[in-house]
VOPAMI-947802 format. One record per residue (C-alpha): x, y, z. Coordinates in steps of 0.5 Angstrom, whole numbers, plus 2048, in hexadecimal, padded with zeros to 3 digits. Example, Ala and Ser with C-alpha at 12.3 -4.5 7.8 and 13.67 -1.06 7.14 Angstrom:
BEGIN
<east 819, north 7F7, up 810>
<east 81B, north 7FE, up 80E>
//
This chain:
BEGIN
<east 9A3, north 848, up 841>
<east 9A5, north 84F, up 842>
<east 99E, north 851, up 840>
<east 99A, north 84C, up 844>
<east 99C, north 84E, up 84B>
<east 99A, north 855, up 84A>
<east 993, north 853, up 848>
<east 993, north 84F, up 84E>
<east 995, north 855, up 852>
<east 98F, north 85A, up 84E>
<east 98A, north 855, up 84F>
<east 98B, north 854, up 857>
<east 98C, north 85C, up 858>
<east 985, north 85D, up 854>
<east 982, north 858, up 859>
<east 986, north 85A, up 85F>
<east 989, north 861, up 85F>
<east 98D, north 865, up 85A>
<east 993, north 866, up 85F>
<east 995, north 85F, up 85D>
<east 997, north 862, up 856>
<east 99D, north 865, up 859>
<east 9A0, north 85E, up 859>
<east 9A1, north 860, up 852>
<east 9A7, north 865, up 854>
<east 9AB, north 85F, up 857>
<east 9A9, north 85A, up 851>
<east 9AB, north 85F, up 84C>
<east 9B2, north 861, up 84F>
<east 9B3, north 859, up 850>
<east 9B2, north 859, up 848>
<east 9B7, north 85F, up 847>
<east 9BC, north 85C, up 84B>
<east 9BB, north 856, up 847>
<east 9BD, north 85A, up 841>
<east 9B6, north 859, up 83E>
<east 9B5, north 85F, up 838>
<east 9B1, north 865, up 83B>
<east 9AC, north 864, up 835>
<east 9AA, north 85E, up 838>
<east 9AA, north 860, up 83F>
<east 9A6, north 866, up 83D>
<east 9A1, north 862, up 839>
<east 9A0, north 85D, up 840>
<east 99E, north 864, up 844>
<east 999, north 866, up 83E>
<east 996, north 85F, up 83E>
<east 996, north 85E, up 846>
<east 992, north 865, up 846>
<east 98E, north 864, up 840>
<east 98C, north 85D, up 843>
<east 98A, north 860, up 84A>
<east 986, north 865, up 847>
<east 982, north 85F, up 843>
<east 981, north 85B, up 849>
<east 97F, north 861, up 84D>
<east 979, north 862, up 848>
<east 977, north 85B, up 848>
<east 977, north 85B, up 84F>
<east 973, north 861, up 84F>
<east 96E, north 85E, up 84A>
<east 96C, north 859, up 850>
<east 969, north 85E, up 854>
<east 964, north 860, up 84F>
<east 95D, north 85F, up 853>
<east 959, north 859, up 851>
<east 951, north 85A, up 850>
<east 94C, north 856, up 854>
<east 94A, north 853, up 84D>
<east 94F, north 851, up 848>
<east 950, north 84B, up 843>
<east 956, north 846, up 845>
<east 95A, north 841, up 841>
<east 95C, north 83B, up 844>
<east 964, north 839, up 844>
<east 966, north 832, up 845>
<east 968, north 834, up 84C>
<east 962, north 832, up 850>
<east 960, north 82C, up 855>
<east 959, north 82A, up 857>
<east 95A, north 827, up 85E>
<east 955, north 826, up 863>
<east 94F, north 82C, up 862>
<east 954, north 831, up 85F>
<east 956, north 832, up 858>
<east 95D, north 836, up 858>
<east 961, north 838, up 853>
<east 964, north 83E, up 84E>
<east 960, north 841, up 849>
<east 961, north 847, up 844>
<east 95D, north 84D, up 844>
<east 95B, north 851, up 83E>
<east 961, north 856, up 83F>
<east 966, north 850, up 83F>
<east 967, north 850, up 846>
<east 967, north 84A, up 84A>
<east 963, north 849, up 850>
<east 962, north 843, up 855>
<east 95B, north 841, up 856>
<east 957, north 83D, up 85B>
<east 951, north 83A, up 85A>
<east 94D, north 836, up 85F>
<east 949, north 831, up 85C>
<east 942, north 830, up 85D>
<east 940, north 829, up 85C>
<east 944, north 822, up 85B>
<east 941, north 822, up 854>
<east 944, north 829, up 852>
<east 94B, north 826, up 855>
<east 94B, north 820, up 850>
<east 949, north 824, up 84A>
<east 94F, north 829, up 84C>
<east 954, north 822, up 84D>
<east 952, north 81F, up 847>
<east 954, north 824, up 842>
<east 95A, north 829, up 841>
<east 958, north 830, up 843>
<east 95E, north 833, up 83F>
<east 95C, north 838, up 83A>
<east 955, north 838, up 83D>
<east 952, north 83F, up 83E>
<east 94D, north 841, up 843>
<east 949, north 847, up 845>
<east 94A, north 847, up 84D>
<east 948, north 84C, up 852>
<east 94C, north 84D, up 859>
<east 951, north 851, up 85C>
<east 958, north 852, up 85D>
<east 95B, north 850, up 864>
<east 962, north 850, up 867>
<east 966, north 84A, up 868>
<east 965, north 847, up 86F>
<east 96B, north 849, up 873>
<east 970, north 844, up 874>
<east 970, north 840, up 87B>
<east 977, north 842, up 87D>
<east 97E, north 844, up 879>
<east 97F, north 83D, up 877>
<east 978, north 83B, up 875>
<east 976, north 83B, up 86E>
<east 974, north 842, up 86B>
<east 96E, north 842, up 866>
<east 970, north 849, up 864>
<east 977, north 847, up 862>
<east 974, north 841, up 85E>
<east 96F, north 845, up 85A>
<east 975, north 84A, up 859>
<east 97A, north 845, up 857>
<east 975, north 843, up 852>
<east 974, north 84A, up 84F>
<east 96D, north 84A, up 851>
<east 969, north 850, up 854>
<east 965, north 84E, up 85A>
<east 960, north 849, up 85C>
<east 959, north 84A, up 859>
<east 953, north 846, up 85D>
<east 94E, north 844, up 858>
<east 947, north 844, up 85B>
<east 943, north 842, up 854>
<east 945, north 841, up 84D>
<east 942, north 840, up 846>
<east 946, north 83C, up 841>
<east 947, north 840, up 83B>
<east 94B, north 83C, up 836>
<east 951, north 837, up 835>
<east 957, north 83B, up 831>
<east 95B, north 837, up 82C>
<east 962, north 838, up 82C>
<east 969, north 834, up 82C>
<east 96A, north 835, up 834>
<east 963, north 832, up 835>
<east 964, north 82D, up 830>
<east 96A, north 82A, up 834>
<east 967, north 82B, up 83B>
<east 961, north 827, up 838>
<east 966, north 821, up 836>
<east 969, north 821, up 83C>
<east 963, north 821, up 840>
<east 961, north 81B, up 83B>
<east 967, north 817, up 83D>
<east 966, north 819, up 844>
<east 95F, north 815, up 844>
<east 962, north 810, up 840>
<east 967, north 80E, up 845>
<east 962, north 80E, up 84A>
<east 95E, north 809, up 846>
<east 963, north 804, up 844>
<east 969, north 804, up 849>
<east 968, north 800, up 850>
<east 966, north 805, up 855>
<east 96D, north 804, up 859>
<east 971, north 807, up 852>
<east 96C, north 80C, up 850>
<east 96F, north 812, up 855>
<east 976, north 810, up 852>
<east 975, north 810, up 84B>
<east 971, north 816, up 84B>
<east 977, north 81A, up 84F>
<east 97C, north 817, up 84A>
<east 978, north 817, up 843>
<east 974, north 81E, up 844>
<east 977, north 821, up 84A>
<east 970, north 820, up 84E>
<east 972, north 81F, up 855>
<east 96B, north 820, up 859>
<east 96A, north 819, up 85A>
<east 971, north 818, up 85D>
<east 970, north 815, up 864>
<east 973, north 81A, up 86A>
<east 977, north 814, up 86D>
<east 97A, north 812, up 866>
<east 97C, north 819, up 865>
<east 97F, north 81A, up 86C>
<east 983, north 814, up 86B>
<east 986, north 816, up 864>
<east 987, north 81D, up 868>
<east 98B, north 819, up 86D>
<east 98F, north 816, up 868>
<east 990, north 81C, up 864>
<east 98D, north 819, up 85E>
<east 987, north 81D, up 85D>
<east 989, north 820, up 857>
<east 989, north 819, up 854>
<east 981, north 819, up 855>
<east 980, north 81F, up 850>
<east 982, north 820, up 849>
<east 988, north 824, up 849>
<east 98E, north 826, up 844>
<east 991, north 81F, up 845>
<east 98A, north 81C, up 842>
<east 98B, north 821, up 83C>
<east 992, north 81F, up 83B>
<east 990, north 817, up 83B>
<east 98A, north 818, up 837>
<east 98E, north 81C, up 832>
<east 993, north 817, up 832>
<east 98E, north 811, up 831>
<east 98A, north 815, up 82B>
<east 991, north 817, up 828>
<east 994, north 810, up 828>
<east 98D, north 80D, up 826>
<east 98D, north 811, up 820>
<east 994, north 810, up 81E>
<east 993, north 808, up 81E>
<east 98D, north 809, up 819>
<east 992, north 80C, up 815>
<east 990, north 813, up 815>
<east 995, north 818, up 814>
<east 998, north 81C, up 81A>
<east 996, north 823, up 817>
<east 98F, north 820, up 816>
<east 98F, north 81D, up 81D>
<east 992, north 823, up 820>
<east 98C, north 827, up 81D>
<east 987, north 822, up 820>
<east 98A, north 823, up 827>
<east 989, north 82B, up 826>
<east 982, north 82A, up 824>
<east 980, north 824, up 829>
<east 984, north 827, up 830>
<east 97F, north 82D, up 831>
<east 979, north 829, up 82F>
<east 97C, north 824, up 835>
<east 97D, north 82A, up 83A>
<east 975, north 82C, up 839>
<east 973, north 825, up 83A>
<east 978, north 824, up 840>
<east 974, north 82A, up 843>
<east 979, north 82F, up 842>
<east 97D, north 82F, up 848>
<east 983, north 834, up 848>
<east 988, north 82E, up 848>
<east 985, north 82B, up 842>
<east 985, north 832, up 83E>
<east 98C, north 834, up 841>
<east 98F, north 82D, up 83E>
<east 98A, north 82D, up 837>
<east 98C, north 835, up 836>
<east 994, north 833, up 837>
<east 994, north 82D, up 833>
<east 990, north 831, up 82D>
<east 995, north 837, up 82D>
<east 99B, north 832, up 82D>
<east 998, north 82E, up 827>
<east 995, north 834, up 823>
<east 99C, north 837, up 824>
<east 9A0, north 831, up 821>
<east 99B, north 831, up 81B>
<east 99D, north 838, up 819>
<east 9A4, north 836, up 81A>
<east 9A5, north 83B, up 820>
<east 9A6, north 837, up 826>
<east 9A3, north 83A, up 82C>
<east 9A7, north 838, up 833>
<east 9A2, north 834, up 838>
<east 9A3, north 83A, up 83D>
<east 9A1, north 83F, up 838>
<east 99B, north 83B, up 836>
<east 999, north 83A, up 83E>
<east 99A, north 842, up 83F>
<east 996, north 843, up 839>
<east 991, north 83E, up 83B>
<east 991, north 842, up 842>
<east 990, north 849, up 83F>
<east 98A, north 847, up 83B>
<east 987, north 843, up 841>
<east 988, north 84A, up 845>
<east 985, north 84E, up 840>
<east 97F, north 84A, up 83E>
<east 97D, north 849, up 846>
<east 981, north 84E, up 84A>
<east 97F, north 84B, up 851>
<east 981, north 844, up 84F>
<east 988, north 845, up 852>
<east 984, north 844, up 859>
<east 982, north 83D, up 857>
<east 986, north 838, up 85B>
<east 986, north 833, up 855>
<east 989, north 838, up 850>
<east 98E, north 83A, up 855>
<east 990, north 833, up 857>
<east 990, north 831, up 84F>
<east 995, north 837, up 84D>
<east 999, north 837, up 853>
<east 99A, north 82F, up 852>
<east 99B, north 82F, up 84A>
<east 9A0, north 835, up 84B>
<east 9A4, north 831, up 850>
<east 9A5, north 82B, up 84B>
<east 9A7, north 830, up 846>
<east 9AD, north 833, up 849>
<east 9AF, north 82C, up 84D>
<east 9B2, north 829, up 846>
<east 9B9, north 828, up 849>
<east 9B7, north 825, up 850>
<east 9B3, north 820, up 84C>
<east 9B9, north 81E, up 847>
<east 9BD, north 81C, up 84E>
<east 9B8, north 816, up 84F>
<east 9BB, north 810, up 84D>
<east 9B5, north 80C, up 84C>
<east 9AD, north 80C, up 84B>
<east 9AC, north 80C, up 853>
<east 9B1, north 811, up 854>
<east 9AE, north 816, up 84F>
<east 9A7, north 814, up 851>
<east 9A9, north 816, up 858>
<east 9AD, north 81C, up 856>
<east 9A6, north 81F, up 852>
<east 9A2, north 81D, up 858>
<east 9A7, north 821, up 85D>
<east 9A8, north 827, up 859>
<east 9A0, north 828, up 857>
<east 99E, north 827, up 85F>
<east 9A4, north 82B, up 861>
<east 9A2, north 831, up 85D>
<east 99B, north 831, up 85F>
<east 99B, north 82F, up 866>
<east 99B, north 837, up 869>
<east 995, north 838, up 864>
<east 991, north 831, up 867>
<east 993, north 834, up 86E>
<east 990, north 83A, up 86D>
<east 989, north 837, up 86A>
<east 988, north 831, up 86E>
<east 98D, north 832, up 874>
<east 990, north 82B, up 873>
<east 994, north 827, up 86E>
<east 995, north 81F, up 86D>
<east 99C, north 81D, up 86F>
<east 99A, north 816, up 86C>
<east 999, north 819, up 865>
<east 9A0, north 819, up 863>
<east 9A0, north 812, up 863>
<east 999, north 810, up 861>
<east 999, north 814, up 85B>
<east 99F, north 810, up 858>
<east 99A, north 80A, up 858>
<east 993, north 80D, up 857>
<east 995, north 812, up 852>
<east 997, north 80C, up 84D>
<east 992, north 808, up 84F>
<east 98C, north 80D, up 84E>
<east 98F, north 80F, up 848>
<east 991, north 809, up 844>
<east 98C, north 804, up 847>
<east 986, north 807, up 84B>
<east 984, north 80D, up 846>
<east 985, north 809, up 83F>
<east 981, north 804, up 842>
<east 97B, north 809, up 844>
<east 97C, north 80B, up 83C>
<east 97C, north 804, up 83A>
<east 976, north 803, up 83E>
<east 972, north 809, up 83C>
<east 973, north 807, up 834>
<east 971, north 800, up 835>
<east 96A, north 802, up 839>
<east 969, north 806, up 832>
<east 96B, north 801, up 82D>
<east 96B, north 7FA, up 831>
<east 967, north 7FB, up 837>
<east 967, north 7F3, up 839>
<east 96E, north 7F3, up 838>
<east 96F, north 7F9, up 83D>
<east 96A, north 7F5, up 842>
<east 96F, north 7EF, up 842>
<east 975, north 7F4, up 843>
<east 972, north 7F7, up 849>
<east 971, north 7F0, up 84C>
<east 979, north 7F0, up 84B>
<east 97B, north 7F7, up 84D>
<east 976, north 7F9, up 852>
<east 979, north 7F4, up 857>
<east 980, north 7F6, up 856>
<east 97E, north 7FE, up 856>
<east 97B, north 7FC, up 85D>
<east 981, north 7F9, up 85F>
<east 985, north 7FF, up 85D>
<east 980, north 803, up 861>
<east 981, north 7FF, up 867>
<east 988, north 800, up 867>
<east 988, north 807, up 866>
<east 983, north 807, up 86C>
<east 988, north 803, up 870>
<east 98E, north 808, up 86E>
<east 98A, north 80E, up 870>
<east 989, north 80B, up 877>
<east 990, north 80B, up 879>
<east 991, north 811, up 87E>
<east 996, north 817, up 87E>
<east 995, north 817, up 876>
<east 993, north 81F, up 876>
<east 997, north 825, up 878>
<east 992, north 82A, up 87B>
<east 996, north 830, up 87D>
<east 990, north 835, up 87B>
<east 990, north 83B, up 877>
<east 997, north 83E, up 876>
<east 997, north 846, up 877>
<east 999, north 84A, up 871>
<east 9A1, north 84A, up 873>
<east 9A1, north 843, up 874>
<east 99E, north 841, up 86E>
<east 9A3, north 845, up 86A>
<east 9A8, north 842, up 86E>
<east 9A6, north 83B, up 86C>
<east 9A6, north 83D, up 865>
<east 9AD, north 840, up 865>
<east 9AF, north 83A, up 868>
<east 9AC, north 835, up 863>
<east 9AF, north 839, up 85D>
<east 9B6, north 839, up 861>
<east 9B5, north 831, up 862>
<east 9B4, north 830, up 85B>
<east 9BA, north 834, up 859>
<east 9BE, north 830, up 85E>
<east 9BC, north 82A, up 85B>
<east 9BE, north 82C, up 854>
<east 9C5, north 82E, up 857>
<east 9C6, north 827, up 85B>
<east 9C7, north 82B, up 861>
<east 9C8, north 827, up 868>
<east 9C1, north 823, up 86A>
<east 9C2, north 826, up 871>
<east 9C2, north 82D, up 86E>
<east 9BC, north 82C, up 86A>
<east 9B8, north 828, up 870>
<east 9B9, north 82E, up 874>
<east 9B7, north 833, up 86F>
<east 9B1, north 830, up 86E>
<east 9AF, north 82E, up 875>
<east 9B1, north 834, up 879>
<east 9AB, north 838, up 876>
<east 9A6, north 832, up 877>
<east 9A8, north 832, up 87E>
<east 9A7, north 839, up 87F>
<east 9A0, north 838, up 87C>
<east 99F, north 832, up 880>
<east 9A0, north 836, up 887>
<east 99E, north 83D, up 885>
<east 997, north 83C, up 887>
<east 999, north 83A, up 88F>
<east 99D, north 841, up 88F>
<east 998, north 845, up 893>
<east 998, north 846, up 89A>
<east 991, north 848, up 89B>
<east 98B, north 844, up 89D>
<east 986, north 843, up 897>
<east 97F, north 842, up 897>
<east 97B, north 841, up 890>
<east 973, north 840, up 890>
<east 972, north 83D, up 889>
<east 96C, north 83F, up 885>
<east 969, north 838, up 884>
<east 962, north 83A, up 883>
<east 95D, north 838, up 888>
<east 962, north 835, up 88D>
<east 968, north 835, up 891>
<east 96F, north 835, up 890>
<east 975, north 838, up 894>
<east 97C, north 837, up 893>
<east 981, north 839, up 899>
<east 988, north 83A, up 898>
<east 98D, north 83B, up 89E>
<east 993, north 83F, up 89D>
<east 999, north 83C, up 898>
<east 993, north 836, up 897>
<east 995, north 832, up 89D>
<east 98E, north 830, up 89D>
<east 988, north 830, up 898>
<east 981, north 82F, up 89A>
<east 97B, north 82F, up 896>
<east 974, north 830, up 899>
<east 96F, north 82D, up 895>
<east 96F, north 82C, up 88D>
<east 969, north 82E, up 88B>
<east 964, north 82A, up 887>
<east 95E, north 82A, up 882>
<east 957, north 828, up 885>
<east 954, north 824, up 880>
<east 94D, north 823, up 87E>
<east 949, north 81E, up 87A>
<east 948, north 821, up 873>
<east 946, north 81E, up 86D>
<east 94B, north 819, up 869>
<east 94C, north 81E, up 863>
<east 94D, north 824, up 867>
<east 953, north 821, up 86A>
<east 95A, north 823, up 868>
<east 95F, north 81E, up 865>
<east 964, north 820, up 86A>
<east 961, north 822, up 871>
<east 964, north 828, up 874>
<east 969, north 827, up 87A>
<east 96B, north 82C, up 87E>
<east 970, north 829, up 881>
<east 974, north 827, up 87B>
<east 972, north 82E, up 877>
<east 973, north 833, up 87D>
<east 976, north 830, up 883>
<east 97C, north 82C, up 87F>
<east 97E, north 831, up 87A>
<east 97F, north 836, up 880>
<east 983, north 832, up 884>
<east 987, north 830, up 87E>
<east 988, north 837, up 87C>
<east 98A, north 839, up 882>
<east 98F, north 833, up 882>
<east 98C, north 82F, up 888>
<east 98E, north 828, up 887>
<east 98B, north 825, up 88E>
<east 986, north 827, up 893>
<east 988, north 826, up 89A>
<east 981, north 825, up 89D>
<east 97A, north 825, up 899>
<east 975, north 828, up 89E>
<east 96E, north 826, up 89B>
<east 969, north 82A, up 8A0>
<east 963, north 825, up 89F>
<east 960, north 821, up 89A>
<east 95C, north 825, up 895>
<east 95E, north 825, up 88E>
<east 95F, north 82C, up 88D>
<east 965, north 82B, up 892>
<east 968, north 824, up 891>
<east 966, north 822, up 88A>
<east 96C, north 824, up 887>
<east 971, north 821, up 88C>
<east 972, north 81A, up 888>
<east 973, north 81F, up 881>
<east 979, north 822, up 885>
<east 97C, north 81C, up 889>
<east 97C, north 819, up 882>
<east 981, north 81F, up 87F>
<east 984, north 822, up 886>
<east 987, north 81D, up 88B>
<east 983, north 81E, up 892>
<east 987, north 81C, up 898>
<east 981, north 81B, up 89D>
<east 979, north 81D, up 89D>
<east 976, north 820, up 8A3>
<east 96E, north 81F, up 8A4>
<east 969, north 820, up 8A9>
<east 967, north 81A, up 8AD>
<east 963, north 815, up 8A9>
<east 962, north 819, up 8A3>
<east 966, north 815, up 89F>
<east 960, north 810, up 89F>
<east 95C, north 814, up 89B>
<east 95B, north 812, up 893>
<east 95E, north 819, up 891>
<east 965, north 817, up 894>
<east 965, north 80F, up 891>
<east 969, north 811, up 88B>
<east 96E, north 815, up 890>
<east 96E, north 80F, up 895>
<east 96F, north 80A, up 88F>
<east 975, north 80E, up 88C>
<east 978, north 810, up 893>
<east 978, north 808, up 895>
<east 97B, north 806, up 88E>
<east 981, north 80B, up 88E>
<east 982, north 80A, up 896>
<east 980, north 811, up 898>
<east 97E, north 812, up 89F>
<east 977, north 814, up 8A1>
<east 977, north 817, up 8A8>
<east 971, north 81A, up 8AB>
<east 972, north 820, up 8AF>
<east 96E, north 824, up 8B5>
<east 96E, north 82A, up 8B9>
<east 974, north 82B, up 8BD>
<east 979, north 828, up 8B8>
<east 97F, north 82D, up 8B7>
<east 986, north 82D, up 8B3>
<east 98C, north 832, up 8B2>
<east 990, north 833, up 8AC>
<east 995, north 839, up 8AD>
<east 991, north 83F, up 8AF>
<east 98B, north 83C, up 8AD>
<east 986, north 839, up 8B1>
<east 980, north 835, up 8AF>
<east 97A, north 833, up 8B3>
<east 973, north 82F, up 8B2>
<east 96D, north 832, up 8B6>
<east 968, north 82E, up 8B3>
<east 965, north 829, up 8B3>
<east 964, north 827, up 8BB>
<east 961, north 820, up 8BA>
<east 962, north 819, up 8B6>
<east 95B, north 81A, up 8B3>
<east 95B, north 81C, up 8AC>
<east 954, north 820, up 8AA>
<east 956, north 825, up 8A5>
<east 958, north 82C, up 8A4>
<east 959, north 82E, up 8AC>
<east 95E, north 828, up 8AC>
<east 963, north 82B, up 8A7>
<east 96A, north 82C, up 8A9>
<east 96B, north 833, up 8AB>
<east 973, north 835, up 8AB>
<east 976, north 83B, up 8AE>
<east 97D, north 83D, up 8AB>
<east 981, north 842, up 8B0>
<east 988, north 844, up 8AC>
<east 98B, north 849, up 8B1>
<east 986, north 84F, up 8B2>
<east 982, north 84D, up 8AC>
<east 97B, north 848, up 8AD>
<east 977, north 845, up 8A8>
<east 971, north 841, up 8A9>
<east 96E, north 83B, up 8A4>
<east 967, north 839, up 8A6>
<east 965, north 834, up 8A0>
<east 95D, north 834, up 8A0>
<east 95C, north 836, up 8A7>
<east 955, north 838, up 8A9>
<east 952, north 83C, up 8AF>
<east 952, north 837, up 8B4>
<east 95A, north 835, up 8B2>
<east 95B, north 83D, up 8B2>
<east 958, north 83D, up 8B9>
<east 95C, north 838, up 8BC>
<east 963, north 83B, up 8BA>
<east 960, north 842, up 8BD>
<east 95F, north 83E, up 8C3>
<east 965, north 83A, up 8C3>
<east 96B, north 83E, up 8C0>
<east 969, north 845, up 8C2>
<east 970, north 847, up 8C2>
<east 973, north 843, up 8BD>
<east 96E, north 846, up 8B7>
<east 96E, north 84D, up 8B9>
<east 971, north 852, up 8B4>
<east 972, north 84E, up 8AE>
<east 976, north 850, up 8A8>
<east 973, north 84C, up 8A3>
<east 96C, north 848, up 8A4>
<east 96A, north 843, up 89F>
<east 963, north 844, up 89F>
<east 95F, north 83D, up 8A1>
<east 95A, north 83A, up 89C>
<east 95C, north 83F, up 896>
<east 958, north 844, up 89A>
<east 951, north 840, up 89B>
<east 94C, north 844, up 89F>
<east 94D, north 83E, up 8A4>
<east 954, north 841, up 8A6>
<east 958, north 847, up 8A7>
<east 954, north 849, up 8AD>
<east 954, north 84F, up 8B1>
<east 957, north 84D, up 8B7>
<east 95C, north 849, up 8B4>
<east 95E, north 84F, up 8AF>
<east 95E, north 854, up 8B5>
<east 964, north 84F, up 8B8>
<east 968, north 84D, up 8B2>
<east 968, north 854, up 8AF>
<east 96C, north 852, up 8A9>
<east 970, north 857, up 8A5>
<east 96E, north 854, up 89F>
<east 969, north 84E, up 89E>
<east 969, north 84A, up 898>
<east 963, north 847, up 895>
<east 964, north 841, up 890>
<east 95E, north 840, up 88C>
<east 95C, north 83F, up 884>
<east 95A, north 844, up 880>
<east 953, north 845, up 87F>
<east 952, north 83E, up 883>
<east 94B, north 83B, up 884>
<east 94C, north 83C, up 88C>
<east 94C, north 843, up 88C>
<east 953, north 843, up 890>
<east 955, north 848, up 893>
<east 94E, north 849, up 896>
<east 94C, north 851, up 895>
<east 94B, north 851, up 89C>
<east 951, north 84F, up 89E>
<east 955, north 853, up 899>
<east 951, north 859, up 89C>
<east 953, north 857, up 8A3>
<east 95A, north 857, up 8A2>
<east 959, north 85E, up 89E>
<east 955, north 861, up 8A5>
<east 95B, north 85E, up 8A9>
<east 960, north 862, up 8A4>
<east 964, north 85B, up 8A3>
<east 967, north 85B, up 89C>
<east 966, north 855, up 898>
<east 968, north 852, up 891>
<east 964, north 84C, up 88D>
<east 968, north 847, up 889>
<east 962, north 847, up 884>
<east 963, north 84F, up 883>
<east 96B, north 850, up 883>
<east 96D, north 849, up 882>
<east 973, north 845, up 886>
<east 975, north 849, up 88C>
<east 97C, north 849, up 88E>
<east 97E, north 84C, up 895>
<east 986, north 84D, up 896>
<east 987, north 84E, up 89E>
<east 98D, north 852, up 89F>
<east 990, north 855, up 8A5>
<east 98C, north 85B, up 8A4>
<east 985, north 858, up 8A3>
<east 983, north 855, up 89D>
<east 982, north 856, up 895>
<east 97C, north 854, up 891>
<east 97D, north 852, up 88A>
<east 976, north 850, up 886>
<east 976, north 84D, up 87F>
<east 971, north 853, up 87D>
<east 977, north 857, up 87D>
<east 97B, north 854, up 878>
<east 975, north 853, up 874>
<east 974, north 85A, up 874>
<east 97B, north 85C, up 873>
<east 97B, north 857, up 86D>
<east 974, north 85B, up 86A>
<east 977, north 862, up 86B>
<east 97E, north 860, up 867>
<east 97A, north 85D, up 862>
<east 975, north 863, up 861>
//
């Protein structure tokens, strides 16, 4: 264990900054004060520095240029989805690269879907491209995903030619796993396919998004994937079966030693699976050679082996959660011994495990399930001793006695559907999720310290009041800290070709969201459609709100009934509490708004039509609608236009206002809209907006274009951009710089762009 932590430090230092190695100094001092031998401490220092050198060499190898024409060998980490084939492949030099290939026909797609690509060698031509910049600081980062999988970058394939199919052990296991996947699809009822593939072979691509979200709310997502729990259960079942067949314990142990790595390969090789398998293997082998290895040492050796083989694996969420949860269980034996019965022990295990990983969950997912402390007590035994064994049995029956399997499905499918209904009912119970946002580094550190302190206090049987206070004080700070700012904040989210603006008043007295982005969907051939359509609201807007710790929106303002402004609203309302909705008069009658209106009626969220002249005050902030002026909704020029005044600061949000609407503002609000600090440019910079008379009056200190990268409309229009440049009016485009965060202070305003963070990360990596 003493060596595992320095090796972790070495790989993080190699990825982030060599300065982190200075942590080795206080670590060595701590070991010295614990009266560890000087030789051991010196050995740890040598191992750490050697590991750092080794990891740095591996990372530098990823910077090797890739020729435009090269052979690639597919791994089993790939997906065919819609018109895209994506996944990881190995280059001739052993480096891994992420491949993107656009499929040309339905026939070609079916060809790739009907066979395993693992081990297939293609000669491809294309180019290495940079991963796209994340939409904002809390959004999914393709660059981090590629790095955590030890890959070099993204290679976009333009053409390919089949070379050969390699025969190797890994290819053989991938082929068998693929056959099992297809077998499940062909023999299991459709409603049971996704679950069986998840539990038996670790394949989750067919899991419904609503089902996955339900499991997240109940905190039982880990049950829907292969984990150490499954490995332990399978090991126990196989071992007991062998003993019942009168096989000697020594021989049964050797069978497990051989079988478990095979099972790990067939199960998809997730970090949690290999962690469990490697620990079990080490412990069993040590017992065979009469040298009993402690479980914590086996866990440390497993960790060291993982990191040495794949240094970037430490950045995988599954890897972090798996080892941290296991560590919490290993060192909490005394706490479990305090339990008087099975239920108390189940609660203790759940409590300890969930408690230690909660800071990590908040960092990655910005929320945790409070109900998980209860639901896991019931669902862990249910899935471990009923659902998983039943799926194993059904799989065996489909191979050995398919008619009997079909009969079993007739019984099991309705029972499983009933369980699904119970799960969906339970997840609908409100206030299950605690979503304080991503904690700062210091609050994260404080949370971990408090958790360890709580576990020590429980072991020492301290008073429950002290334990509760130790646990809840950091949680209170994490919960409240996002609102501890005295400045006005305006965030222009990068939602692609669309609009979404978030306004935070000082101390978060009120939160306003103007539009939610959306996807303009066009008819296309069925085979080109993705299994899980991209959703801007769920994929970009919600993560920012949750990551910032925004749990409720006071007013959702939908400027007008266009998909790129309102399509994501329902997705936002499903995840974030919205108190009221403002719309332009009669815009709610448009088909684009139907889902929004239906959801609002279901949840009893008031929808209020607004017109020019409506104004309200909150503290030092005044908000006023300047448009529309009539009740007839005709499109872009009937967008809700909002003027924000905060002390001496002014900002104008114009929706998709065009020339006619701009001239109405010029005529009616000459004084009000002159000399703006911030202008959200109308209609994404379309050539029908941002007229010269309007800009001459507004004279914004900063103008924001909200548009999609390489969008089909050519927004912002080049003539409009030239007009801003000629008038010497500074502009920023979300397509180029990502999300734009404006903080209004007493002395002006400060602008932060996502690209700043992205460039900083790239610079530190290089």
